[in-house]
C-alpha positions as CSV (number, residue, x, y, z in Angstrom):
1,M,10.2,-42.9,11.3
2,K,9.3,-44.6,14.6
3,A,9.2,-42.7,17.8
4,D,12.1,-44.7,19.4
5,E,14.2,-44.2,16.2
6,F,13.6,-40.5,16.4
7,L,14.6,-40.3,20.0
8,C,17.7,-42.4,19.3
9,D,18.7,-40.0,16.5
10,K,18.0,-37.0,18.7
11,E,20.0,-38.5,21.5
12,F,22.9,-39.3,19.2
13,N,22.9,-35.8,17.7
14,G,22.9,-34.3,21.1
15,F,25.9,-36.5,22.1
16,L,27.8,-35.3,19.0
17,W,27.0,-31.6,19.9
18,H,28.2,-32.0,23.5
19,S,31.4,-33.7,22.3
20,K,32.0,-31.0,19.8
21,I,31.6,-28.2,22.4
22,N,33.9,-30.1,24.8
23,S,36.6,-30.6,22.2
24,Q,36.5,-27.0,21.0
25,F,36.8,-25.8,24.6
26,L,39.7,-28.1,25.4
27,D,41.6,-27.2,22.2
28,K,41.3,-23.5,22.9
29,Y,41.7,-23.6,26.6
30,L,44.7,-25.8,26.8
31,Y,46.5,-23.9,24.0
32,D,46.0,-20.6,25.9
33,R,47.3,-22.2,29.0
34,A,50.4,-23.6,27.2
35,V,51.4,-20.3,25.7
36,G,50.5,-18.3,28.8
37,A,47.5,-16.5,27.4
38,E,44.1,-15.8,29.0
39,Y,41.1,-17.7,27.8
40,P,39.0,-15.1,25.9
41,E,36.2,-13.6,27.9
42,K,33.9,-13.8,24.8
43,Y,34.0,-17.6,25.1
44,H,32.9,-17.5,28.8
45,S,29.6,-19.2,28.1
46,T,31.3,-22.1,26.4
47,R,33.7,-22.5,29.3
48,S,30.9,-22.3,31.9
49,Y,29.1,-25.1,30.0
50,A,32.1,-27.4,29.2
51,E,34.4,-27.1,32.2
52,N,31.9,-28.9,34.4
53,S,31.4,-31.7,31.9
54,P,32.3,-35.2,33.2
55,A,34.1,-35.8,29.9
56,V,36.3,-32.7,30.2
57,R,37.1,-33.6,33.9
58,T,38.0,-37.1,32.9
59,K,40.3,-35.9,30.1
60,L,42.1,-33.4,32.4
61,K,42.5,-36.1,35.0
62,A,43.9,-38.7,32.6
63,I,46.4,-36.4,30.8
64,F,47.4,-33.9,33.5
65,G,46.4,-35.5,36.8
66,I,44.2,-32.5,37.4
67,D,40.5,-32.7,38.5
68,N,39.2,-29.4,37.2
69,T,40.0,-26.2,35.3
70,D,40.6,-24.2,38.6
71,Q,43.7,-26.5,39.3
72,C,44.7,-26.2,35.6
73,D,44.6,-22.4,35.9
74,S,47.1,-22.5,38.8
75,T,49.5,-24.8,37.0
76,S,52.2,-23.4,34.8
77,G,52.0,-24.0,31.1
78,R,55.4,-25.6,31.1
79,K,54.2,-28.3,33.6
80,L,51.1,-28.9,31.5
81,L,53.2,-29.4,28.4
82,F,55.6,-31.8,30.2
83,R,52.7,-33.8,31.6
84,A,51.0,-34.0,28.2
85,F,54.3,-35.2,26.7
86,R,54.7,-37.8,29.3
87,Y,51.1,-39.0,28.8
88,N,51.5,-39.3,25.0
89,L,54.9,-41.0,25.4
90,R,53.3,-43.6,27.6
91,H,50.0,-44.2,25.8
92,R,50.8,-43.4,22.1
93,P,54.5,-43.2,21.5
94,F,54.3,-43.7,17.7
95,G,51.6,-41.1,17.4
96,L,53.7,-38.7,19.4
97,M,56.7,-39.2,17.1
98,A,54.5,-38.7,14.1
99,D,53.0,-35.5,15.6
100,M,56.5,-34.2,16.4
101,G,57.7,-35.0,12.8
102,R,54.7,-33.1,11.3
103,F,55.3,-30.2,13.6
104,I,59.0,-30.0,12.7
105,R,58.3,-30.3,9.0
106,T,55.5,-27.6,9.1
107,F,57.6,-25.2,11.3
108,T,60.6,-25.6,9.1
109,G,58.6,-25.2,5.9
110,N,56.9,-22.1,7.3
111,Y,60.2,-20.6,8.5
112,I,61.9,-21.1,5.2
113,M,59.0,-20.3,2.8
114,S,57.0,-17.7,4.8
115,R,58.0,-14.1,3.8
116,T,55.3,-11.4,4.1
117,G,57.9,-8.7,4.9
118,F,61.0,-7.8,2.9
119,S,64.5,-6.4,3.2
120,V,66.2,-3.5,1.4
121,G,69.9,-2.6,1.3
122,F,71.3,0.8,0.3
123,T,74.8,1.1,-1.0
124,G,76.6,4.1,-2.5
125,P,79.5,6.6,-2.0
126,D,79.4,9.2,0.8
127,G,77.5,12.1,-0.6
128,S,75.1,10.1,-2.6
129,G,72.3,11.0,-0.2
130,K,71.7,7.6,1.3
131,T,70.6,8.8,4.8
132,T,68.0,11.3,3.4
133,V,66.6,8.7,0.9
134,I,66.4,6.0,3.6
135,D,64.6,8.3,6.0
136,R,62.1,9.4,3.4
137,T,61.6,5.8,2.2
138,I,60.7,4.9,5.8
139,Q,58.4,7.9,6.0
140,R,56.6,6.9,2.8
141,L,56.1,3.4,4.1
142,G,55.1,4.6,7.5
143,A,51.4,3.7,7.0
144,V,52.4,0.1,7.1
145,F,55.8,-0.1,8.7
146,A,55.8,2.9,11.1
147,T,56.6,0.7,14.1
148,A,57.4,-2.5,12.2
149,H,60.8,-1.8,10.7
150,A,64.4,-2.6,11.8
151,Y,67.4,-0.6,10.8
152,Y,71.0,-1.9,10.5
153,H,74.2,-0.2,9.6
154,F,76.5,-2.3,7.3
155,R,75.8,-5.7,8.9
156,P,73.5,-7.4,11.4
157,A,76.1,-6.8,14.1
158,L,75.6,-10.2,15.7
159,F,79.2,-9.9,16.6
160,G,81.1,-6.8,17.8
161,N,83.3,-4.4,16.0
162,L,86.3,-6.3,14.7
163,G,88.8,-3.9,16.2
164,E,87.1,-4.0,19.6
165,V,87.0,-7.8,19.5
166,A,90.7,-8.0,18.6
167,H,91.5,-5.6,21.4
168,S,89.5,-7.6,24.0
169,A,91.3,-10.8,22.9
170,G,94.7,-9.1,23.4
171,I,95.6,-9.3,19.7
172,K,95.5,-5.6,19.2
173,K,96.8,-3.0,21.7
174,D,95.0,0.1,20.5
175,V,91.6,0.7,18.8
176,D,91.1,3.5,16.3
177,R,87.7,4.9,17.3
178,N,87.7,7.9,14.9
179,Y,84.5,6.7,13.3
180,S,83.8,10.1,11.8
181,D,86.4,9.3,9.1
182,P,85.4,5.9,7.7
183,H,88.2,5.8,5.2
184,R,91.0,6.5,7.7
185,G,92.5,3.0,7.7
186,G,95.5,2.1,5.6
187,R,95.6,-0.6,2.9
188,T,95.6,-4.2,4.3
189,G,97.4,-7.2,2.9
190,L,95.9,-10.4,1.5
191,F,95.9,-12.3,4.8
192,S,94.3,-9.4,6.7
193,S,91.7,-8.9,4.0
194,L,90.7,-12.6,4.0
195,M,90.5,-12.6,7.8
196,R,88.2,-9.6,7.7
197,L,86.1,-11.1,5.0
198,A,85.7,-14.4,7.0
199,Y,84.7,-12.4,10.1
200,Y,82.2,-10.2,8.4
201,S,80.8,-13.1,6.4
202,T,80.1,-15.1,9.6
203,D,78.2,-12.1,10.9
204,Y,76.2,-11.8,7.7
205,I,75.3,-15.4,7.6
206,A,74.4,-16.0,11.3
207,G,73.0,-12.5,11.7
208,Y,70.7,-12.9,8.7
209,F,68.9,-15.9,10.2
210,A,69.0,-14.5,13.7
211,K,67.9,-10.9,13.0
212,V,66.7,-10.5,9.4
213,K,64.8,-13.7,8.6
214,T,62.9,-13.6,11.9
215,K,61.5,-10.2,10.9
216,T,60.9,-10.7,7.1
217,R,59.0,-14.0,7.6
218,I,56.3,-11.9,9.2
219,T,55.1,-8.4,8.0
220,R,58.3,-6.5,8.9
221,L,60.6,-4.2,6.9
222,V,64.4,-4.5,7.3
223,I,66.6,-1.8,6.0
224,F,70.4,-1.8,5.7
225,D,72.4,1.4,5.3
226,R,75.1,-0.5,3.5
227,Y,75.3,-4.2,3.3
228,F,77.9,-6.7,2.0
229,T,77.6,-4.9,-1.3
230,D,79.5,-2.0,0.3
231,I,82.5,-4.3,0.7
232,I,82.5,-4.8,-3.0
233,C,82.0,-1.2,-3.9
234,D,84.1,0.6,-1.2
235,S,87.2,-1.4,-0.2
236,R,88.8,1.5,1.7
237,R,85.9,1.6,4.1
238,S,85.9,-2.1,5.0
239,R,89.7,-2.5,4.4
240,I,89.1,-5.7,2.4
241,Y,91.3,-5.3,-0.7
242,L,90.3,-8.3,-2.8
243,P,89.3,-8.5,-6.5
244,V,85.8,-7.3,-7.3
245,R,84.9,-10.5,-9.2
246,F,86.1,-12.7,-6.3
247,L,84.1,-10.7,-3.8
248,N,81.0,-10.9,-6.1
249,L,81.4,-14.7,-6.4
250,W,81.8,-14.9,-2.6
251,R,78.6,-13.0,-2.3
252,K,76.7,-15.3,-4.5
253,L,78.0,-18.5,-2.8
254,F,77.9,-17.5,0.9
255,I,76.1,-14.3,1.7
256,P,72.3,-14.3,2.2
257,S,70.7,-12.0,-0.3
258,L,68.4,-9.1,0.6
259,D,65.2,-8.8,-1.3
260,Y,66.1,-5.5,-2.9
261,N,69.6,-4.0,-3.3
262,I,69.6,-0.3,-4.2
263,L,72.8,1.2,-5.7
264,L,72.4,4.9,-4.9
265,T,74.9,7.2,-6.6
266,A,75.4,10.4,-8.5
267,S,78.1,12.0,-10.7
268,S,81.4,12.9,-9.1
269,E,80.6,16.6,-9.4
270,T,77.3,16.2,-7.6
271,I,78.8,14.1,-4.8
272,L,81.7,16.5,-4.3
273,S,79.3,19.4,-4.0
274,R,77.5,17.6,-1.2
275,K,80.3,16.0,0.8
276,R,84.1,15.9,0.3
277,E,85.0,12.7,2.1
278,L,86.3,11.2,-1.1
279,D,88.4,12.6,-3.9
280,E,87.2,12.4,-7.5
281,A,89.2,9.3,-8.2
282,G,87.7,7.5,-5.2
283,I,84.2,8.4,-6.3
284,R,84.9,7.3,-9.8
285,D,86.2,3.9,-8.6
286,I,83.1,3.3,-6.5
287,N,80.8,4.2,-9.4
288,N,82.6,1.8,-11.7
289,R,82.0,-1.0,-9.2
290,I,78.4,0.1,-8.9
291,D,78.1,-0.1,-12.7
292,Y,79.5,-3.6,-12.5
293,L,76.9,-4.7,-9.9
294,A,74.1,-2.9,-11.6
295,D,74.0,-5.7,-14.3
296,Q,73.7,-8.4,-11.6
297,K,70.3,-9.9,-10.7
298,G,68.6,-8.2,-7.8
299,Y,70.3,-4.8,-8.0
300,L,68.8,-1.5,-9.0
301,K,71.0,1.5,-9.8
302,V,69.4,4.9,-8.9
303,L,70.9,8.2,-9.8
304,N,70.2,10.7,-7.1
305,E,70.9,13.8,-9.1
306,S,67.8,15.9,-8.5
307,T,65.6,15.7,-5.4
308,P,65.6,12.9,-2.9
309,D,61.8,12.4,-3.4
310,D,62.5,11.5,-7.1
311,A,64.9,8.8,-6.0
312,V,62.5,7.5,-3.4
313,T,59.7,7.3,-5.9
314,T,61.9,5.3,-8.3
315,I,62.9,2.9,-5.5
316,L,59.3,2.4,-4.2
317,N,57.9,1.9,-7.7
318,H,60.5,-0.8,-8.3
319,I,59.8,-2.5,-4.9
320,F,56.0,-2.4,-5.3
321,N,56.2,-3.8,-8.9
322,E,58.5,-6.6,-7.8
323,Q,56.4,-7.4,-4.7
324,H,53.3,-7.5,-6.9
325,K,54.9,-10.1,-9.2
326,K,56.0,-12.2,-6.2
327,N,52.5,-12.1,-4.7
328,L,51.0,-13.3,-8.0
329,R,53.5,-16.2,-8.1
330,R,52.6,-17.2,-4.6
331,L,48.9,-17.2,-5.5
332,K,49.6,-19.5,-8.4
């Protein structure tokens, strides 16, 4: 190789190296500025080299109207994003639309498909030991989800208590706040049951995407002490007196499903020995409905007859086995 050719190649490689450093700096620096984060101290040497580069200054001036990184540091991320949008709209409108389309497609796909966390719902009659089993389940998962779990009772509660909402709207004069007796309400008619079902269903649907999905798409655990399944199993509690098969069909058609649905129960004698909130006939009715749901996909019936730890072990073994199968399918 001739000397001039060698120098030319060396100069060209040097140009590529400088361009790469400048591009890497701008990508990282401008991203941090846009999201309000500090540029990492460990990349200080890269910044010291690149921020004084004429190419970097020219790029900042063209896109943001800023001469140097010091001015960029004092400008809000929102203003930088607006100026970048205006620059791209003026100089590359079709490229901007294509970039926005790719972003929306990728964001939507990630939001729908991403799920590294999972949700678990517990349903069963009072006295089945739900509270103890849930607490010990969280303890057993504490190594991973100690501060990364969310706990809901019955529904996501995106909307307020139905009685309180009706009272605030002037539809109902008095509100029964004796929450220590969940089965205190009388039997409701068809119209009232349907209105309750519509209200709660709206909360389940909207609340799932607002509260549950936002957590399970990342590594978070969401636990429900009762879910929509409780409406099917315990009509007296929710005061929705509709046929079991209709409610189950409604669930399949409209209610977002949790990843794991635990039907926790025990014999009437065991439950009555623990808590006497229901009579034997009421417990038997709930257990019959639990048996009906136990045959449905996504449900696991667990008899909590001995110690809570035995029930927790059964539940966690089921969850871990199913999660392992899901992870294998994702890898394929």
